[in-house]
FIMIRO-719603 format. One line per field, with one value per atom (N, C-alpha, C): y, z, x; residue number from 1. Coordinates in steps of 0.05 Angstrom, whole numbers. Example, Ala and Ser with C-alpha at 12.3 -4.5 7.8 and 13.67 -1.06 7.14 Angstrom:
# FIMIRO-719603
c2 <- -114 | -90 | -66 | -45 | -21 | 1;
c3 <- 156 | 156 | 156 | 142 | 143 | 157;
c1 <- 264 | 246 | 264 | 257 | 273 | 258;
resi <- 1 | 1 | 1 | 2 | 2 | 2;
This chain:
# FIMIRO-719603
c2 <- -24 | 0 | 25 | 44 | 68 | 87 | 105 | 123 | 141 | 149 | 167 | 153 | 127 | 111 | 109 | 104 | 101 | 128 | 150 | 176 | 182 | 173 | 179 | 162 | 136 | 119 | 131 | 140 | 153 | 178 | 194 | 218 | 212 | 192 | 185 | 175 | 160 | 151 | 174 | 193 | 217 | 234 | 236 | 252 | 241 | 214 | 202 | 208 | 206 | 212 | 240 | 259 | 287 | 292 | 278 | 281 | 270 | 250 | 239 | 258 | 275 | 291 | 320 | 327 | 354 | 353 | 371 | 370 | 374 | 396 | 403 | 410 | 401 | 408 | 417 | 440 | 450 | 437 | 438 | 428 | 444 | 470 | 487 | 480 | 474 | 467 | 441 | 422 | 396 | 399 | 416 | 421 | 433 | 453 | 465 | 445 | 428 | 409 | 388 | 380 | 359 | 370 | 396 | 409 | 399 | 398 | 390 | 411 | 408 | 427 | 419 | 439 | 434 | 413 | 414 | 395 | 366 | 363 | 337 | 327 | 346 | 339 | 330 | 343 | 335 | 306 | 300 | 272 | 252 | 261 | 243 | 237 | 258 | 254 | 236 | 240 | 222 | 193 | 189 | 162 | 149 | 165 | 154 | 147 | 163 | 157 | 132 | 128 | 104 | 79 | 83 | 61 | 55 | 70 | 64 | 81 | 101 | 118 | 139 | 139 | 158 | 186 | 203 | 231 | 249 | 267 | 287 | 312 | 324 | 349 | 371 | 391 | 414 | 438 | 446 | 467 | 492 | 501 | 525 | 522 | 498 | 493 | 473 | 451 | 431 | 402 | 385 | 356 | 346 | 325 | 311 | 282 | 265 | 238 | 235 | 217 | 212 | 206 | 218 | 214 | 184 | 176 | 148 | 131 | 141 | 125 | 131 | 109 | 112 | 89 | 97 | 76 | 62 | 36 | 22 | 31 | 42 | 52 | 29 | 35 | 18 | 26 | 7 | 14 | 11 | 32 | 32 | 33 | 18 | 20 | 46 | 55 | 79 | 76 | 53 | 48 | 49 | 37 | 37 | 66 | 82 | 110 | 126 | 121 | 135 | 129 | 103 | 95 | 110 | 112 | 126 | 156 | 168 | 197 | 201 | 183 | 186 | 184 | 165 | 162 | 187 | 199 | 223 | 246 | 249 | 271 | 267 | 242 | 236 | 241 | 233 | 237 | 266 | 282 | 311 | 325 | 315 | 327 | 313 | 294 | 278 | 292 | 277 | 289 | 285 | 274 | 271 | 283 | 305 | 319 | 304 | 287 | 272 | 252 | 239 | 219 | 234 | 257 | 272 | 280 | 288 | 296 | 273 | 250 | 227 | 216 | 217 | 207 | 226 | 252 | 271 | 266 | 260 | 254 | 229 | 209 | 184 | 188 | 203 | 208 | 224 | 242 | 257 | 238 | 218 | 198 | 181 | 174 | 158 | 174 | 199 | 216 | 219 | 218 | 222 | 199 | 175 | 152 | 145 | 161 | 155 | 163 | 148 | 156 | 182 | 197 | 224 | 224 | 207 | 207 | 201 | 181 | 173 | 197 | 210 | 233 | 255 | 260 | 281 | 273 | 247 | 237 | 239 | 231 | 231 | 260 | 278 | 306 | 317 | 310 | 318 | 306 | 281 | 268 | 281 | 289 | 302 | 328 | 342 | 368 | 364 | 340 | 335 | 319 | 317 | 303 | 323 | 323 | 341 | 324 | 329 | 314 | 333 | 323 | 340 | 345 | 370 | 377 | 367 | 359 | 352 | 326 | 309 | 283 | 284 | 307 | 309 | 326 | 324 | 337 | 363 | 381 | 407 | 403 | 384 | 380 | 359 | 364 | 346 | 334 | 311 | 299 | 301 | 297 | 297 | 275 | 254 | 233 | 206 | 203 | 177 | 163 | 178 | 166 | 156 | 171 | 161 | 136 | 135 | 112 | 88 | 92 | 70 | 58 | 75 | 66 | 50 | 61 | 47 | 20 | 20 | -5 | -27 | -21 | -41 | -48 | -30 | -35 | -45 | -47 | -56 | -38 | -11 | 8 | 19 | 22 | 34 | 63 | 73 | 101 | 112 | 137 | 151 | 173 | 174 | 193 | 208 | 232 | 247 | 248 | 237 | 232 | 247 | 259 | 273 | 255 | 249 | 232 | 245 | 229 | 240 | 246 | 230 | 234 | 258 | 259 | 280 | 301 | 295 | 314 | 314 | 295 | 294 | 284 | 293 | 285 | 263 | 242 | 221 | 215 | 207 | 200 | 169 | 158 | 129 | 120 | 95 | 81 | 60 | 59 | 41 | 25 | 1 | -16 | -16 | -1 | 1 | -26 | -31 | -57 | -55 | -36 | -34 | -6 | 0 | 25 | 20 | 37 | 33 | 60 | 61 | 86 | 86 | 107 | 109 | 137 | 139 | 165 | 181 | 168 | 182 | 194 | 178 | 187 | 191 | 187 | 188 | 166 | 172 | 151 | 144 | 118 | 108 | 89 | 91 | 73 | 52 | 27 | 5 | -2 | -2 | -7 | -20 | -34 | -45 | -23 | -15 | 7 | -4 | 3 | -7 | 5 | 28 | 40 | 24 | 18 | 3 | -27 | -36 | -64 | -80 | -67 | -79 | -64 | -75 | -61 | -38 | -16 | 7 | 19 | 34 | 50 | 79 | 92 | 120 | 136 | 157 | 175 | 192 | 192 | 208 | 237 | 246 | 275 | 283 | 264 | 270 | 264 | 256 | 252 | 280 | 290 | 317 | 318 | 297 | 294 | 265 | 261 | 233 | 232 | 210 | 206 | 177 | 171 | 143 | 137 | 116 | 109 | 89 | 87 | 68 | 40 | 37 | 11 | -4 | -30 | -46 | -65 | -78 | -97 | -122 | -143 | -168 | -166 | -174 | -173 | -190 | -180 | -194 | -216 | -239 | -261 | -256 | -239 | -232 | -220 | -227 | -215 | -192 | -175 | -152 | -161 | -182 | -192 | -203 | -217 | -227 | -205 | -184 | -161 | -148 | -142 | -128 | -145 | -171 | -188 | -189 | -190 | -190 | -163 | -142 | -115 | -112 | -122 | -120 | -135 | -158 | -174 | -159 | -144 | -131 | -104 | -89 | -62 | -56 | -76 | -73 | -62 | -45 | -33 | -30 | -35 | -31 | -2 | 17 | 46 | 57 | 41 | 50 | 51 | 75 | 79 | 72 | 62 | 57 | 61 | 86 | 92 | 103;
c3 <- 0 | 0 | 0 | -17 | -19 | 5 | 10 | 32 | 30 | 5 | 0 | 8 | 2 | 9 | 39 | 53 | 82 | 95 | 84 | 95 | 91 | 68 | 63 | 81 | 85 | 103 | 131 | 140 | 166 | 168 | 146 | 146 | 147 | 131 | 130 | 158 | 171 | 198 | 217 | 215 | 232 | 227 | 202 | 195 | 210 | 209 | 224 | 253 | 265 | 293 | 299 | 282 | 286 | 285 | 266 | 264 | 288 | 301 | 325 | 349 | 349 | 372 | 370 | 346 | 342 | 325 | 331 | 318 | 288 | 279 | 251 | 244 | 222 | 212 | 183 | 177 | 150 | 135 | 108 | 92 | 97 | 101 | 106 | 132 | 153 | 179 | 176 | 162 | 158 | 141 | 121 | 104 | 120 | 138 | 155 | 175 | 185 | 206 | 195 | 170 | 158 | 137 | 134 | 116 | 88 | 78 | 50 | 38 | 13 | 0 | 6 | 3 | 6 | -14 | -38 | -58 | -49 | -36 | -25 | -5 | 12 | 33 | 19 | -2 | -17 | -26 | -37 | -47 | -24 | -1 | 22 | 33 | 34 | 44 | 25 | -1 | -21 | -17 | -12 | -9 | 16 | 38 | 62 | 57 | 42 | 36 | 19 | 0 | -16 | 0 | 22 | 40 | 60 | 58 | 75 | 101 | 104 | 128 | 123 | 141 | 137 | 145 | 126 | 131 | 123 | 141 | 134 | 124 | 103 | 92 | 95 | 111 | 114 | 99 | 79 | 61 | 76 | 72 | 85 | 114 | 125 | 153 | 156 | 142 | 144 | 144 | 154 | 155 | 183 | 186 | 212 | 206 | 226 | 224 | 230 | 218 | 223 | 252 | 264 | 292 | 298 | 320 | 328 | 317 | 296 | 284 | 299 | 308 | 322 | 312 | 307 | 302 | 328 | 330 | 355 | 367 | 391 | 403 | 414 | 416 | 431 | 460 | 477 | 505 | 521 | 537 | 553 | 582 | 599 | 627 | 636 | 661 | 671 | 673 | 681 | 683 | 656 | 635 | 608 | 598 | 602 | 593 | 607 | 633 | 649 | 638 | 632 | 621 | 595 | 577 | 552 | 556 | 575 | 580 | 591 | 608 | 619 | 597 | 579 | 556 | 538 | 536 | 520 | 530 | 556 | 568 | 563 | 565 | 560 | 531 | 512 | 484 | 476 | 488 | 482 | 490 | 511 | 519 | 507 | 490 | 478 | 456 | 441 | 423 | 394 | 388 | 360 | 356 | 339 | 336 | 319 | 300 | 283 | 299 | 318 | 335 | 353 | 364 | 381 | 366 | 341 | 325 | 321 | 313 | 308 | 333 | 355 | 380 | 390 | 386 | 395 | 379 | 353 | 337 | 347 | 354 | 364 | 390 | 408 | 435 | 432 | 413 | 408 | 401 | 385 | 378 | 402 | 418 | 442 | 462 | 466 | 485 | 476 | 450 | 440 | 447 | 453 | 459 | 489 | 505 | 534 | 547 | 567 | 582 | 597 | 604 | 614 | 640 | 659 | 684 | 679 | 662 | 656 | 642 | 624 | 610 | 629 | 650 | 670 | 686 | 692 | 708 | 692 | 667 | 651 | 645 | 643 | 639 | 664 | 687 | 712 | 714 | 707 | 708 | 690 | 666 | 646 | 657 | 673 | 684 | 708 | 718 | 743 | 738 | 713 | 706 | 695 | 706 | 696 | 691 | 669 | 661 | 664 | 678 | 682 | 655 | 649 | 624 | 623 | 647 | 648 | 633 | 629 | 617 | 587 | 576 | 547 | 534 | 509 | 494 | 481 | 476 | 464 | 435 | 421 | 393 | 389 | 370 | 365 | 337 | 334 | 307 | 299 | 273 | 263 | 243 | 245 | 225 | 235 | 260 | 271 | 257 | 251 | 238 | 210 | 195 | 169 | 171 | 192 | 196 | 203 | 220 | 227 | 203 | 185 | 161 | 143 | 140 | 124 | 136 | 162 | 176 | 171 | 174 | 171 | 142 | 123 | 94 | 80 | 95 | 84 | 61 | 65 | 45 | 53 | 34 | 39 | 47 | 63 | 71 | 61 | 52 | 45 | 65 | 79 | 99 | 96 | 105 | 109 | 139 | 147 | 176 | 186 | 209 | 222 | 243 | 239 | 257 | 284 | 305 | 332 | 338 | 328 | 335 | 320 | 294 | 278 | 267 | 269 | 259 | 229 | 215 | 186 | 177 | 153 | 141 | 120 | 122 | 101 | 92 | 67 | 56 | 55 | 65 | 67 | 56 | 46 | 41 | 63 | 78 | 100 | 99 | 111 | 113 | 142 | 148 | 176 | 188 | 212 | 224 | 250 | 267 | 293 | 305 | 326 | 340 | 369 | 380 | 407 | 422 | 446 | 461 | 483 | 485 | 505 | 517 | 544 | 557 | 549 | 541 | 533 | 505 | 486 | 458 | 448 | 465 | 457 | 437 | 414 | 395 | 377 | 375 | 358 | 337 | 313 | 292 | 287 | 290 | 283 | 254 | 237 | 209 | 197 | 175 | 160 | 141 | 145 | 129 | 105 | 81 | 57 | 52 | 64 | 62 | 79 | 104 | 122 | 119 | 104 | 100 | 127 | 145 | 171 | 185 | 207 | 223 | 239 | 240 | 255 | 271 | 292 | 306 | 299 | 291 | 283 | 302 | 313 | 330 | 311 | 317 | 300 | 301 | 323 | 326 | 307 | 298 | 281 | 251 | 245 | 217 | 206 | 188 | 177 | 155 | 139 | 118 | 117 | 109 | 107 | 85 | 70 | 48 | 46 | 44 | 40 | 11 | 3 | -25 | -33 | -59 | -69 | -69 | -68 | -68 | -42 | -43 | -19 | -15 | 8 | 14 | 27 | 27 | 39 | 70 | 84 | 114 | 124 | 145 | 157 | 176 | 177 | 194 | 223 | 227 | 254 | 270 | 296 | 313 | 328 | 339 | 354 | 380 | 393 | 417 | 411 | 389 | 381 | 376 | 362 | 356 | 381 | 400 | 424 | 442 | 443 | 458 | 447 | 421 | 408 | 412 | 410 | 413 | 442 | 461 | 489 | 494 | 481 | 485 | 475 | 452 | 440 | 453 | 461 | 470 | 498 | 513 | 541 | 545 | 527 | 528 | 501 | 497 | 470 | 463 | 482 | 475 | 461 | 459 | 445 | 415 | 404 | 376 | 359 | 335 | 316 | 288 | 279 | 254 | 234;
c1 <- 17 | 0 | 18 | 12 | 28 | 23 | 43 | 41 | 16 | 10 | -14 | -40 | -41 | -65 | -68 | -45 | -45 | -54 | -44 | -51 | -81 | -92 | -120 | -138 | -130 | -146 | -146 | -122 | -120 | -137 | -138 | -154 | -184 | -192 | -220 | -230 | -213 | -220 | -222 | -203 | -203 | -227 | -236 | -260 | -284 | -287 | -310 | -308 | -284 | -280 | -288 | -280 | -286 | -316 | -330 | -359 | -373 | -361 | -374 | -371 | -351 | -345 | -356 | -367 | -376 | -402 | -421 | -447 | -445 | -433 | -431 | -402 | -392 | -366 | -367 | -356 | -356 | -332 | -334 | -312 | -286 | -290 | -266 | -253 | -269 | -257 | -241 | -253 | -239 | -214 | -215 | -192 | -169 | -175 | -155 | -144 | -162 | -154 | -134 | -138 | -121 | -102 | -100 | -81 | -84 | -109 | -114 | -134 | -140 | -158 | -187 | -205 | -233 | -243 | -232 | -240 | -233 | -210 | -203 | -223 | -232 | -252 | -278 | -286 | -310 | -307 | -284 | -279 | -279 | -268 | -267 | -295 | -312 | -339 | -355 | -351 | -364 | -355 | -329 | -319 | -331 | -334 | -346 | -375 | -389 | -417 | -419 | -401 | -401 | -394 | -380 | -373 | -395 | -417 | -440 | -442 | -425 | -426 | -449 | -469 | -492 | -485 | -477 | -470 | -492 | -501 | -520 | -506 | -517 | -506 | -526 | -520 | -538 | -526 | -540 | -531 | -523 | -498 | -488 | -480 | -483 | -477 | -454 | -456 | -435 | -445 | -427 | -433 | -436 | -452 | -454 | -462 | -457 | -466 | -495 | -509 | -537 | -542 | -563 | -569 | -570 | -557 | -558 | -535 | -521 | -499 | -474 | -461 | -435 | -417 | -392 | -372 | -366 | -367 | -362 | -335 | -335 | -310 | -292 | -267 | -249 | -251 | -257 | -262 | -235 | -229 | -205 | -213 | -198 | -202 | -188 | -194 | -182 | -152 | -142 | -113 | -100 | -113 | -102 | -100 | -122 | -122 | -100 | -97 | -76 | -48 | -44 | -18 | -12 | -32 | -28 | -23 | -37 | -32 | -4 | 5 | 32 | 53 | 49 | 67 | 66 | 42 | 39 | 56 | 57 | 73 | 103 | 112 | 140 | 147 | 129 | 135 | 135 | 117 | 115 | 141 | 154 | 179 | 203 | 199 | 220 | 235 | 251 | 269 | 262 | 238 | 230 | 203 | 202 | 177 | 157 | 166 | 147 | 131 | 145 | 131 | 111 | 119 | 100 | 75 | 78 | 54 | 35 | 47 | 30 | 17 | 32 | 20 | -2 | 2 | -19 | -44 | -42 | -66 | -80 | -64 | -75 | -89 | -76 | -88 | -114 | -116 | -141 | -164 | -158 | -178 | -186 | -167 | -172 | -190 | -183 | -198 | -227 | -232 | -259 | -278 | -267 | -284 | -283 | -269 | -269 | -295 | -304 | -327 | -322 | -343 | -340 | -323 | -328 | -313 | -284 | -279 | -251 | -237 | -251 | -239 | -231 | -248 | -241 | -216 | -214 | -191 | -165 | -166 | -141 | -133 | -152 | -145 | -131 | -142 | -129 | -101 | -98 | -72 | -52 | -62 | -45 | -34 | -50 | -42 | -23 | -21 | -6 | 20 | 29 | 53 | 73 | 97 | 119 | 143 | 157 | 181 | 205 | 225 | 249 | 263 | 269 | 283 | 312 | 322 | 350 | 356 | 336 | 342 | 339 | 332 | 329 | 350 | 353 | 374 | 364 | 383 | 376 | 368 | 380 | 375 | 353 | 336 | 313 | 316 | 304 | 301 | 272 | 267 | 239 | 235 | 251 | 250 | 241 | 234 | 228 | 205 | 184 | 161 | 168 | 184 | 193 | 210 | 227 | 244 | 227 | 207 | 190 | 176 | 167 | 153 | 173 | 197 | 217 | 225 | 227 | 235 | 214 | 188 | 167 | 161 | 169 | 165 | 190 | 212 | 238 | 247 | 245 | 254 | 282 | 299 | 325 | 322 | 340 | 342 | 368 | 367 | 392 | 396 | 418 | 423 | 449 | 450 | 475 | 480 | 503 | 507 | 532 | 529 | 552 | 565 | 590 | 605 | 608 | 607 | 610 | 639 | 658 | 686 | 699 | 696 | 709 | 690 | 665 | 645 | 643 | 655 | 654 | 627 | 619 | 594 | 598 | 583 | 584 | 556 | 553 | 527 | 526 | 504 | 502 | 475 | 475 | 450 | 449 | 427 | 425 | 399 | 400 | 377 | 367 | 346 | 337 | 329 | 339 | 335 | 319 | 326 | 312 | 317 | 302 | 305 | 312 | 329 | 338 | 338 | 327 | 325 | 346 | 362 | 383 | 381 | 383 | 383 | 407 | 428 | 453 | 450 | 439 | 438 | 409 | 389 | 361 | 356 | 342 | 335 | 359 | 364 | 384 | 372 | 382 | 373 | 395 | 387 | 405 | 400 | 420 | 416 | 441 | 436 | 459 | 468 | 493 | 504 | 518 | 510 | 522 | 550 | 555 | 582 | 602 | 595 | 612 | 610 | 589 | 583 | 581 | 566 | 562 | 539 | 530 | 509 | 522 | 508 | 517 | 493 | 500 | 480 | 483 | 460 | 461 | 443 | 454 | 439 | 421 | 395 | 377 | 383 | 394 | 400 | 423 | 439 | 462 | 457 | 432 | 425 | 417 | 434 | 430 | 408 | 407 | 387 | 379 | 354 | 344 | 323 | 324 | 305 | 298 | 272 | 264 | 264 | 279 | 282 | 260 | 255 | 235 | 247 | 273 | 286 | 281 | 277 | 273 | 297 | 297 | 318 | 306 | 322 | 313 | 315 | 294 | 296 | 319 | 332 | 354 | 344 | 359 | 351 | 359 | 379 | 388 | 365 | 362 | 342 | 355 | 338 | 348 | 362 | 351 | 363 | 391 | 394 | 420 | 440 | 431 | 448 | 458 | 440 | 447 | 465 | 461 | 478 | 506 | 509 | 535 | 549 | 535 | 547 | 556 | 540 | 548 | 574 | 577 | 602 | 626 | 623 | 646 | 652 | 632 | 636 | 627 | 620 | 612 | 583 | 575 | 548 | 536 | 510 | 498 | 496 | 502 | 500 | 524 | 545 | 569 | 565 | 569 | 564 | 589 | 584 | 606 | 594 | 593 | 580 | 600;
resi <- 1 | 1 | 1 | 2 | 2 | 2 | 3 | 3 | 3 | 4 | 4 | 4 | 5 | 5 | 5 | 6 | 6 | 6 | 7 | 7 | 7 | 8 | 8 | 8 | 9 | 9 | 9 | 10 | 10 | 10 | 11 | 11 | 11 | 12 | 12 | 12 | 13 | 13 | 13 | 14 | 14 | 14 | 15 | 15 | 15 | 16 | 16 | 16 | 17 | 17 | 17 | 18 | 18 | 18 | 19 | 19 | 19 | 20 | 20 | 20 | 21 | 21 | 21 | 22 | 22 | 22 | 23 | 23 | 23 | 24 | 24 | 24 | 25 | 25 | 25 | 26 | 26 | 26 | 27 | 27 | 27 | 28 | 28 | 28 | 29 | 29 | 29 | 30 | 30 | 30 | 31 | 31 | 31 | 32 | 32 | 32 | 33 | 33 | 33 | 34 | 34 | 34 | 35 | 35 | 35 | 36 | 36 | 36 | 37 | 37 | 37 | 38 | 38 | 38 | 39 | 39 | 39 | 40 | 40 | 40 | 41 | 41 | 41 | 42 | 42 | 42 | 43 | 43 | 43 | 44 | 44 | 44 | 45 | 45 | 45 | 46 | 46 | 46 | 47 | 47 | 47 | 48 | 48 | 48 | 49 | 49 | 49 | 50 | 50 | 50 | 51 | 51 | 51 | 52 | 52 | 52 | 53 | 53 | 53 | 54 | 54 | 54 | 55 | 55 | 55 | 56 | 56 | 56 | 57 | 57 | 57 | 58 | 58 | 58 | 59 | 59 | 59 | 60 | 60 | 60 | 61 | 61 | 61 | 62 | 62 | 62 | 63 | 63 | 63 | 64 | 64 | 64 | 65 | 65 | 65 | 66 | 66 | 66 | 67 | 67 | 67 | 68 | 68 | 68 | 69 | 69 | 69 | 70 | 70 | 70 | 71 | 71 | 71 | 72 | 72 | 72 | 73 | 73 | 73 | 74 | 74 | 74 | 75 | 75 | 75 | 76 | 76 | 76 | 77 | 77 | 77 | 78 | 78 | 78 | 79 | 79 | 79 | 80 | 80 | 80 | 81 | 81 | 81 | 82 | 82 | 82 | 83 | 83 | 83 | 84 | 84 | 84 | 85 | 85 | 85 | 86 | 86 | 86 | 87 | 87 | 87 | 88 | 88 | 88 | 89 | 89 | 89 | 90 | 90 | 90 | 91 | 91 | 91 | 92 | 92 | 92 | 93 | 93 | 93 | 94 | 94 | 94 | 95 | 95 | 95 | 96 | 96 | 96 | 97 | 97 | 97 | 98 | 98 | 98 | 99 | 99 | 99 | 100 | 100 | 100 | 101 | 101 | 101 | 102 | 102 | 102 | 103 | 103 | 103 | 104 | 104 | 104 | 105 | 105 | 105 | 106 | 106 | 106 | 107 | 107 | 107 | 108 | 108 | 108 | 109 | 109 | 109 | 110 | 110 | 110 | 111 | 111 | 111 | 112 | 112 | 112 | 113 | 113 | 113 | 114 | 114 | 114 | 115 | 115 | 115 | 116 | 116 | 116 | 117 | 117 | 117 | 118 | 118 | 118 | 119 | 119 | 119 | 120 | 120 | 120 | 121 | 121 | 121 | 122 | 122 | 122 | 123 | 123 | 123 | 124 | 124 | 124 | 125 | 125 | 125 | 126 | 126 | 126 | 127 | 127 | 127 | 128 | 128 | 128 | 129 | 129 | 129 | 130 | 130 | 130 | 131 | 131 | 131 | 132 | 132 | 132 | 133 | 133 | 133 | 134 | 134 | 134 | 135 | 135 | 135 | 136 | 136 | 136 | 137 | 137 | 137 | 138 | 138 | 138 | 139 | 139 | 139 | 140 | 140 | 140 | 141 | 141 | 141 | 142 | 142 | 142 | 143 | 143 | 143 | 144 | 144 | 144 | 145 | 145 | 145 | 146 | 146 | 146 | 147 | 147 | 147 | 148 | 148 | 148 | 149 | 149 | 149 | 150 | 150 | 150 | 151 | 151 | 151 | 152 | 152 | 152 | 153 | 153 | 153 | 154 | 154 | 154 | 155 | 155 | 155 | 156 | 156 | 156 | 157 | 157 | 157 | 158 | 158 | 158 | 159 | 159 | 159 | 160 | 160 | 160 | 161 | 161 | 161 | 162 | 162 | 162 | 163 | 163 | 163 | 164 | 164 | 164 | 165 | 165 | 165 | 166 | 166 | 166 | 167 | 167 | 167 | 168 | 168 | 168 | 169 | 169 | 169 | 170 | 170 | 170 | 171 | 171 | 171 | 172 | 172 | 172 | 173 | 173 | 173 | 174 | 174 | 174 | 175 | 175 | 175 | 176 | 176 | 176 | 177 | 177 | 177 | 178 | 178 | 178 | 179 | 179 | 179 | 180 | 180 | 180 | 181 | 181 | 181 | 182 | 182 | 182 | 183 | 183 | 183 | 184 | 184 | 184 | 185 | 185 | 185 | 186 | 186 | 186 | 187 | 187 | 187 | 188 | 188 | 188 | 189 | 189 | 189 | 190 | 190 | 190 | 191 | 191 | 191 | 192 | 192 | 192 | 193 | 193 | 193 | 194 | 194 | 194 | 195 | 195 | 195 | 196 | 196 | 196 | 197 | 197 | 197 | 198 | 198 | 198 | 199 | 199 | 199 | 200 | 200 | 200 | 201 | 201 | 201 | 202 | 202 | 202 | 203 | 203 | 203 | 204 | 204 | 204 | 205 | 205 | 205 | 206 | 206 | 206 | 207 | 207 | 207 | 208 | 208 | 208 | 209 | 209 | 209 | 210 | 210 | 210 | 211 | 211 | 211 | 212 | 212 | 212 | 213 | 213 | 213 | 214 | 214 | 214 | 215 | 215 | 215 | 216 | 216 | 216 | 217 | 217 | 217 | 218 | 218 | 218 | 219 | 219 | 219 | 220 | 220 | 220 | 221 | 221 | 221 | 222 | 222 | 222 | 223 | 223 | 223 | 224 | 224 | 224 | 225 | 225 | 225 | 226 | 226 | 226 | 227 | 227 | 227 | 228 | 228 | 228 | 229 | 229 | 229 | 230 | 230 | 230 | 231 | 231 | 231 | 232 | 232 | 232 | 233 | 233 | 233 | 234 | 234 | 234 | 235 | 235 | 235 | 236 | 236 | 236 | 237 | 237 | 237 | 238 | 238 | 238 | 239 | 239 | 239 | 240 | 240 | 240 | 241 | 241 | 241 | 242 | 242 | 242 | 243 | 243 | 243;
């Protein structure tokens, strides 16, 4: 499935969620919300209607779902909702802006289906969690979501990388293998580097440029546990970089 198709499916789902949480929505409001044209919203609404979603259109006012129609919600316990809200606060203070944006969109959908009392409690909890700025880095990355997509689709990545030791820039084609979080380096990408012809760990904060290529690669038989165990044997800690 192409990225454009995935984005559209995600947007269509989000439009239904928005219609469930608000009485009327105009095409302009939806276009601004999802950063697309009004014409695209018209096509999306038509596609939802063709899929059997009962949408009411009120001329000059906007769209709404037919009274009584609800998409069956995913039910969360209070503890499950609290766990998600806690993770939300950590991610918002984290070092990758792309992941924060995607998680915020997901949390908005989750909040829309919470029962009223649970919603009040998680809102209170959200206001009562603070994350120390001391454990996070000044520099942020914005490529984690792209890397996740490439990793699960087995797409090559082309990166320009700044070395930690000499600060030199090198251009690499890499095969994303796994992600590793370290308090020392924040998010690290474990990948097979075609330049070095071996697995390497890349700090996302030192990736200067990144591009997902159309080319794919064969999945590696090595497991993440095996890689980390071998790295620990060689370098004492899996946090030691060698890129």
